[in-house]
C-alpha positions as CSV (number, residue, x, y, z in Angstrom):
1,M,-16.5,5.5,13.3
2,F,-12.9,4.3,13.0
3,T,-9.5,6.7,12.9
4,G,-7.3,4.6,10.8
5,I,-5.0,3.8,13.2
6,I,-4.4,0.1,13.5
7,E,-4.2,-1.5,16.8
8,D,-3.7,-5.1,16.2
9,I,-2.5,-7.3,13.2
10,G,-5.2,-10.3,13.8
11,K,-5.3,-13.5,12.1
12,V,-7.7,-15.3,10.2
13,V,-7.7,-19.0,11.7
14,G,-10.9,-20.2,10.2
15,V,-13.2,-19.3,7.1
16,K,-16.6,-21.0,6.5
17,K,-19.1,-19.7,4.1
18,N,-20.0,-15.8,5.2
19,F,-18.0,-15.8,8.6
20,L,-15.0,-14.9,9.5
21,F,-12.9,-16.4,12.9
22,I,-10.2,-14.1,13.9
23,E,-7.7,-14.5,16.8
24,T,-6.4,-11.1,18.2
25,S,-4.5,-9.8,21.2
26,L,-7.0,-7.3,21.8
27,G,-9.3,-7.3,25.0
28,D,-12.4,-5.1,25.4
29,I,-14.0,-6.5,22.8
30,N,-17.6,-7.6,22.9
31,I,-20.4,-9.3,20.7
32,K,-22.3,-6.3,19.0
33,D,-19.3,-4.4,19.1
34,S,-18.2,-2.9,15.7
35,I,-14.3,-3.8,14.5
36,S,-12.8,-2.7,11.4
37,V,-11.2,-5.9,9.5
38,N,-8.9,-4.5,6.5
39,G,-11.0,-1.4,6.8
40,V,-14.4,-2.9,6.7
41,C,-16.5,-2.3,9.6
42,L,-18.3,-5.8,10.4
43,T,-19.9,-6.7,13.7
44,V,-18.7,-9.4,16.2
45,I,-21.6,-11.9,16.6
46,D,-19.4,-14.4,18.9
47,I,-16.0,-14.0,21.0
48,V,-14.2,-16.7,23.0
49,K,-11.0,-16.2,25.1
50,Q,-8.2,-18.6,24.3
51,K,-5.4,-18.3,26.9
52,E,-3.4,-14.8,25.9
53,K,-5.6,-14.3,22.9
54,F,-9.3,-13.8,22.0
55,L,-11.2,-15.5,19.3
56,F,-14.3,-13.2,17.5
57,K,-16.4,-14.4,15.0
58,V,-17.7,-11.7,11.7
59,E,-20.4,-12.2,9.4
60,L,-19.7,-10.9,5.8
61,S,-22.8,-9.9,3.4
62,D,-22.6,-10.7,-0.3
63,E,-22.1,-7.1,-0.8
64,T,-18.5,-7.1,1.3
65,L,-17.4,-10.1,0.1
66,N,-17.8,-8.3,-3.9
67,R,-16.5,-5.3,-2.9
68,T,-13.2,-5.6,-0.7
69,N,-10.4,-8.0,-0.6
70,L,-12.0,-10.0,2.4
71,K,-13.0,-12.4,-0.4
72,F,-9.4,-13.7,-0.7
73,V,-8.3,-14.1,3.0
74,K,-7.9,-17.9,4.3
75,P,-6.8,-19.3,7.3
76,N,-3.9,-17.6,8.2
77,S,-4.4,-14.9,6.5
78,L,-3.2,-11.3,8.5
79,V,-6.0,-8.6,8.9
80,N,-5.6,-5.2,10.3
81,L,-7.9,-4.5,13.2
82,E,-9.0,-1.6,14.7
83,R,-11.9,-1.1,17.4
84,A,-14.7,1.5,17.0
85,V,-14.1,5.0,18.4
86,K,-15.2,5.9,22.1
87,P,-15.4,9.1,23.5
88,T,-12.3,8.8,25.0
89,T,-10.2,7.7,22.0
90,P,-7.5,10.1,20.8
91,F,-8.0,10.9,17.1
92,G,-5.1,10.6,15.5
93,G,-6.3,9.8,11.6
94,H,-9.2,11.1,10.2
95,F,-13.0,9.7,9.7
96,V,-12.7,6.0,8.9
97,L,-16.3,5.0,8.5
98,G,-15.4,1.1,7.2
99,H,-17.4,1.8,4.0
100,I,-15.1,0.4,1.5
101,D,-15.5,2.1,-2.3
102,T,-13.5,-0.2,-3.9
103,T,-10.2,-2.2,-4.3
104,I,-7.0,-1.0,-5.6
105,K,-3.7,-2.6,-6.9
106,L,-0.6,-2.1,-5.8
107,L,1.2,-1.1,-8.6
108,K,5.1,-0.3,-7.3
109,I,7.0,-0.1,-3.9
110,V,9.8,1.7,-4.0
111,K,11.6,2.4,-0.7
112,E,9.2,3.6,1.8
113,E,6.4,4.8,-1.2
114,F,3.7,2.4,-2.2
115,E,2.1,3.4,-5.5
116,F,-1.6,2.2,-6.2
117,E,-3.9,2.2,-9.3
118,L,-6.6,5.0,-9.6
119,P,-9.4,4.2,-10.8
120,K,-10.9,6.9,-12.5
121,K,-14.6,6.9,-10.5
122,Y,-12.6,8.0,-7.2
123,E,-10.1,10.1,-9.2
124,K,-11.9,13.6,-8.3
125,Y,-11.7,12.7,-4.0
126,I,-7.8,11.8,-4.2
127,V,-5.7,14.9,-3.4
128,E,-2.1,15.6,-2.7
129,K,-1.4,15.6,0.9
130,G,-5.3,14.8,1.3
131,S,-6.0,11.7,3.6
132,V,-7.1,8.0,2.4
133,A,-7.8,5.2,4.2
134,I,-6.0,1.7,2.8
135,D,-6.7,-1.9,4.4
136,G,-7.9,0.4,7.1
137,I,-4.9,2.5,7.7
138,S,-5.2,6.3,7.3
139,L,-2.9,7.5,5.2
140,T,-1.6,10.7,4.0
141,V,-1.7,10.9,-0.4
142,A,2.0,12.1,-1.6
143,R,1.7,12.4,-5.1
144,K,-0.9,12.3,-7.4
145,Y,-1.2,11.3,-11.2
146,K,-3.9,10.8,-13.9
147,D,-4.5,6.8,-12.8
148,K,-2.7,6.3,-10.0
149,F,-1.4,7.5,-6.5
150,S,1.2,6.9,-3.9
151,V,1.3,7.3,0.1
152,V,4.9,7.4,2.0
153,I,4.8,5.0,4.6
154,L,6.7,5.4,7.8
155,P,8.6,2.2,9.6
156,Y,6.6,2.5,12.3
157,T,3.3,2.2,10.0
158,L,4.7,-0.5,7.9
159,E,5.9,-2.9,11.2
160,N,2.7,-2.4,12.8
161,T,0.7,-3.3,9.6
162,I,0.1,-5.8,7.1
163,L,1.7,-3.6,4.6
164,K,4.8,-5.3,5.5
165,T,3.3,-8.1,3.7
166,K,1.8,-7.1,0.7
167,K,3.6,-7.0,-2.9
168,V,3.3,-5.7,-6.5
169,G,0.0,-7.1,-7.3
170,D,-2.2,-7.5,-4.4
171,L,-5.4,-5.9,-4.2
172,L,-6.0,-3.3,-1.2
173,N,-9.5,-1.6,0.1
174,L,-9.8,1.6,-0.7
175,E,-12.0,3.9,1.5
176,V,-11.9,7.4,0.1
177,D,-12.1,10.6,2.8
178,I,-15.8,11.3,3.2
179,L,-15.3,14.9,3.7
180,A,-14.4,15.0,0.0
181,K,-18.1,13.2,-1.1
182,Y,-19.7,15.8,1.3
183,V,-18.2,18.6,-0.4
184,E,-18.8,17.2,-3.6
185,S,-22.5,17.1,-2.8
186,V,-22.6,20.6,-1.8
187,I,-21.1,22.1,-4.5
188,S,-22.2,19.5,-7.3
189,K,-24.2,21.4,-10.6
190,K,-26.9,21.2,-9.0
191,Q,-26.8,24.0,-6.5
192,N,-26.2,26.1,-9.6
193,I,-22.8,27.3,-8.3
194,D,-22.0,30.6,-9.8
195,I,-20.6,34.0,-8.7
196,E,-23.3,35.0,-6.9
197,F,-24.0,32.2,-5.2
198,L,-19.7,32.5,-4.2
199,K,-20.8,36.1,-2.8
200,K,-23.9,35.0,-1.1
201,H,-21.6,32.3,1.1
202,G,-18.4,34.9,1.5
203,F,-16.2,33.2,-1.1
204,A,-16.2,36.3,-3.3
């Protein structure tokens, strides 16, 4: 699990079939560790020290390639990196699992506000002031419209993530808040929600 607080901007130095080779300044990475790459939870399968940097290797499944923007990375591409949460990790973002739902297109950038398309399938999970993870970054929804939403990017976030490299038309990874999915599951029609159910559970 992750928090959506990006720790480093890594550089892809090699792409070979379903494998990525990524350079990072992050230490304390070991084989079998989980690491978020643009919001995608991947497993480190090899790592070597190179002077002041570390080079680690991850493998991408066909599902990951089909569902995320990692299929577009190439040598010299920059990626957001975050190590998995430890018991001592300060929890500054929100619960991010690293399981990407879909990719979304960046529609507009106006000063610090980034506007994205909102596929109908995921519209119900997006609420104003709610949380989303975009390319692994924990962000707060500023505005929601019928088929799009926006987030406000603080200068620190812009400078310390790959958002500073993005332009209109780019595809970014979206992971909606898992808590929204759990709520939907609980209050689905199958639960037969009515006034009696609400009274029983203290809501009326």
